C-alpha positions in Angstrom: -0.1 0.0 0.1 1.6 3.4 -1.2 2.1 5.9 1.8 0.4 9.1 1.3 2.5 12.0 0.4 2.1 15.3 2.0 3.2 18.6 0.6 5.9 20.3 2.9 4.7 22.8 5.4 5.8 26.3 4.9 7.5 28.1 7.6 5.2 30.9 8.4 8.1 33.4 9.6 9.4 33.4 6.1 8.1 35.5 3.3 6.2 34.0 0.4 8.1 36.2 -1.9 11.0 38.2 -1.4 13.3 40.5 -3.7 16.5 39.6 -1.8 17.3 37.2 -4.3 16.5 39.4 -7.2 19.5 42.0 -7.0 17.3 44.8 -6.2 19.5 47.3 -4.5 18.3 50.3 -2.0 15.2 48.4 -0.9 13.8 45.1 0.1 10.4 44.1 -0.4 8.5 41.0 1.0 5.1 39.8 1.0 4.0 37.6 4.4 1.1 35.2 4.9 1.1 34.6 8.6 -1.2 32.6 11.0 -2.4 33.9 14.4 0.6 35.1 16.4 3.4 37.4 16.0 6.8 38.8 16.7 8.0 39.9 20.2 10.5 42.7 20.6 12.3 42.9 17.4 14.4 46.2 16.0 15.3 46.3 12.0 18.0 48.6 11.1 15.8 49.7 8.2 13.0 52.1 8.1 10.0 49.7 7.4 6.7 50.3 5.8 3.8 47.6 6.3 1.1 47.5 3.6 -2.2 45.2 4.7 -3.1 42.9 1.9 -5.8 40.9 4.0 -9.0 40.4 2.3 -10.9 40.9 5.6 -10.4 43.0 9.0 -8.3 41.7 11.2 -7.4 42.7 14.8 -3.6 43.6 15.7 -1.8 44.2 18.7 1.3 46.5 18.1 4.0 48.2 20.2 6.6 50.8 18.9 8.9 52.2 21.4 6.7 53.5 24.3 3.5 53.4 21.8 0.9 51.0 21.7 -2.2 50.2 19.5 -4.9 47.9 19.5 -7.2 47.6 16.7 -8.4 46.5 13.1 -6.4 46.9 9.8 -8.0 46.3 6.7 -6.7 46.1 3.1 -4.6 49.2 2.3 -3.8 50.4 6.0 -0.2 51.3 6.3 2.3 51.2 9.5 5.5 53.0 9.7 8.4 51.7 12.1 11.6 53.8 12.1 14.8 52.1 12.0 16.3 50.8 15.1 12.9 51.1 16.9 12.0 48.1 19.2 8.8 46.8 18.3 6.4 44.1 18.7 3.2 42.7 16.7 0.5 40.2 17.3 -2.2 39.0 15.2 -5.7 37.7 16.3 -6.1 36.2 13.0 -4.4 35.0 9.7 -2.4 38.0 8.3 -1.2 39.1 5.1 1.0 42.4 4.5 3.6 43.5 2.3 6.8 44.6 4.2 9.1 47.1 2.6 12.6 48.0 4.2 14.5 51.2 3.4 18.1 51.4 4.6 18.7 54.5 6.5 21.8 55.2 4.2 19.4 55.4 1.0 16.8 57.6 2.8 19.5 60.2 3.6 21.0 60.0 0.3 17.6 60.6 -1.2 17.0 63.5 1.4 20.1 65.0 0.5 19.5 64.7 -3.4 16.0 65.5 -3.8 15.2 67.6 -0.9 16.5 70.7 0.5 17.3 69.8 4.0 20.1 68.5 6.1 19.4 64.6 6.0 21.1 64.1 9.3 18.2 65.9 11.1 15.7 64.1 9.6 13.9 61.2 11.6 10.7 59.0 10.7 7.6 59.3 12.7 6.2 55.7 13.8 2.6 55.3 12.7 -0.1 52.8 13.1 -3.0 52.4 10.7 -2.6 55.4 8.4 -3.9 55.8 4.7 -1.8 57.1 2.2 -2.8 56.5 -1.8 0.6 57.5 -3.1 2.6 55.1 -0.6 0.0 52.2 -1.4 -0.1 52.7 -5.2 3.8 52.5 -5.2 3.8 49.8 -2.8 1.4 47.7 -5.2 3.6 48.4 -7.9 6.7 47.0 -6.2 4.4 44.1 -5.3 3.5 43.3 -9.0 7.3 43.5 -9.9 7.9 41.1 -7.0 5.4 38.2 -7.9 7.1 38.2 -11.6 9.8 36.6 -9.6 12.0 37.4 -12.3 15.6 38.7 -11.7 15.8 40.4 -15.0 13.0 42.9 -14.1 14.3 46.3 -15.2 16.8 47.6 -11.9 16.0 51.3 -13.5 12.3 50.7 -12.9 13.1 49.4 -9.4 15.0 52.2 -8.5 12.6 54.8 -9.6 9.9 53.3 -7.5 12.3 53.1 -4.7 13.1 56.8 -5.1 9.7 57.8 -5.3 8.6 55.7 -2.3 11.3 57.4 -0.2 10.4 60.7 -1.3 6.8 60.3 -0.3 7.9 58.8 3.3 10.2 61.8 4.3 7.5 64.1 2.7 4.8 62.6 4.8 6.3 61.3 7.9 9.6 62.9 8.6 9.8 65.1 11.8 11.2 68.1 10.0 8.9 68.5 7.1 11.2 68.8 4.4 10.8 70.7 1.0 10.9 69.0 -2.2 12.6 71.1 -4.8 10.5 71.1 -8.0 12.1 72.0 -11.4 10.0 72.6 -14.3 10.4 72.6 -18.0 12.1 69.3 -18.7 15.4 68.4 -19.6 16.0 70.6 -22.4 17.2 69.5 -26.3 21.0 69.1 -25.3 20.5 66.9 -22.3 17.9 64.6 -23.8 20.2 63.7 -26.7 22.8 63.3 -23.9 20.8 60.6 -22.1 19.4 59.3 -25.6 23.1 58.8 -27.1 23.9 57.0 -23.5 21.2 54.7 -23.6 21.6 53.5 -27.1 25.5 53.1 -26.8 24.9 50.6 -23.6 21.8 49.0 -24.5 23.2 45.3 -24.3 24.2 46.2 -20.6 22.6 46.8 -17.4 21.8 50.6 -17.3 20.8 52.0 -14.0 18.8 55.1 -12.9 22.2 56.3 -11.0 24.2 56.4 -14.1 21.6 58.4 -16.1 21.1 60.7 -13.4 24.9 61.0 -12.6 25.3 61.9 -16.5 23.4 65.0 -15.9 24.6 65.7 -12.3 21.5 65.8 -10.9 19.4 63.7 -8.3 17.6 60.2 -9.4 14.2 61.3 -8.2 14.4 64.7 -10.4 15.9 63.0 -13.5 13.0 60.9 -13.6 10.4 63.3 -13.0 11.9 65.8 -15.8 12.7 63.0 -17.9 8.8 62.0 -18.3 8.3 65.9 -18.7 10.4 65.9 -21.7 9.3 62.9 -23.3 6.2 61.9 -21.9 7.5 58.2 -20.8 9.2 57.2 -17.7 13.0 56.1 -18.2 12.3 52.5 -17.6 9.5 52.9 -20.5 12.0 54.4 -22.9 14.6 52.1 -22.2 12.4 49.1 -23.1 11.4 51.0 -26.4 14.7 51.7 -27.4 15.6 48.0 -26.9 12.6 46.8 -29.0 13.8 49.1 -31.7 17.3 47.7 -31.5 15.7 44.4 -32.0 13.5 45.2 -34.7 16.7 46.5 -36.4 18.6 43.3 -35.9 15.7 41.0 -36.8 15.1 42.7 -40.5 19.0 43.4 -41.0 20.8 40.4 -40.0 20.4 36.4 -39.8 21.3 36.3 -36.0 19.1 33.9 -34.1 16.4 35.6 -31.8 18.4 34.4 -28.9 21.4 36.4 -30.0 19.4 39.3 -30.9 17.7 39.2 -27.4 21.3 39.5 -25.8 22.5 42.3 -28.3 19.4 44.3 -27.2 19.6 44.2 -23.5 17.3 41.2 -23.0 18.6 38.2 -21.1 16.5 35.6 -22.9 14.4 34.9 -26.1 11.2 34.8 -23.6 11.9 38.2 -22.0 12.4 39.8 -25.8 9.3 38.1 -27.0 7.1 39.3 -23.9 8.0 43.0 -24.5 8.0 42.8 -28.2 4.4 41.6 -28.2 3.5 44.1 -25.8 4.8 47.1 -28.0 4.4 45.7 -31.6 1.7 43.3 -31.2 3.5 40.4 -32.6 6.4 38.1 -32.0 9.7 38.5 -33.3 9.7 35.8 -35.6 6.2 37.1 -37.2 8.0 40.4 -37.2 10.8 38.9 -39.1 8.9 37.3 -41.5 6.6 40.0 -42.5 
């Protein structure tokens, strides 16, 4: 008689998805699904944002430093825990949430580059059950990228979201309310050409948001904002467009394999090229070459 097989039990303390093996820089994104219970007296070295994903209200007991909260969390509710603050967490029911960690060094870098204030004087305020549509939207975009479970997910896209999320955290939850410096009018023709030439010269390599911002001597946050003002698309979207355009040229002008064309265009596999190619052109690379 054959023995019944049993699926391995998942450790509830471990995330069901994590960015730690995806090579993302400056931010850690993890999703947890946990049974009743919790964690006692922990302090993370990073600033933490937790976004409730539970489909029904759940009662939580939380402590952050000398502050306490007992009450319901519903989908979209957010808690914010500053780095190094002793905390504890207890859930009366099954809980599901997205947990985002931002290192203090990265927060200070964004504060210095994008905000006109001394970053060493900034502290994040602990918060229980707040609503912030902007932070929730960015968190859901990060969650979507996380669940692609794909190390290829464009780093430039993740860096842009990390910068934007950190600016909102500073603007809305810092003890000293910083002023975000605003620049209008886009990048200007000369700078647009400079960035475009750099991107096209490095399409087959990894291009980071920091590289493009440094090229023009500005912060990553301001570069992303002004780039979209100028061209109507984000740096990430523009990069994908240019990589697909390079692939289209190679498909028509060479006899290279689709795999080789993918690599020369900055994609790491045939499937990645095919996915982006279909999204932007409505056809597969093979169909485009035959057309």
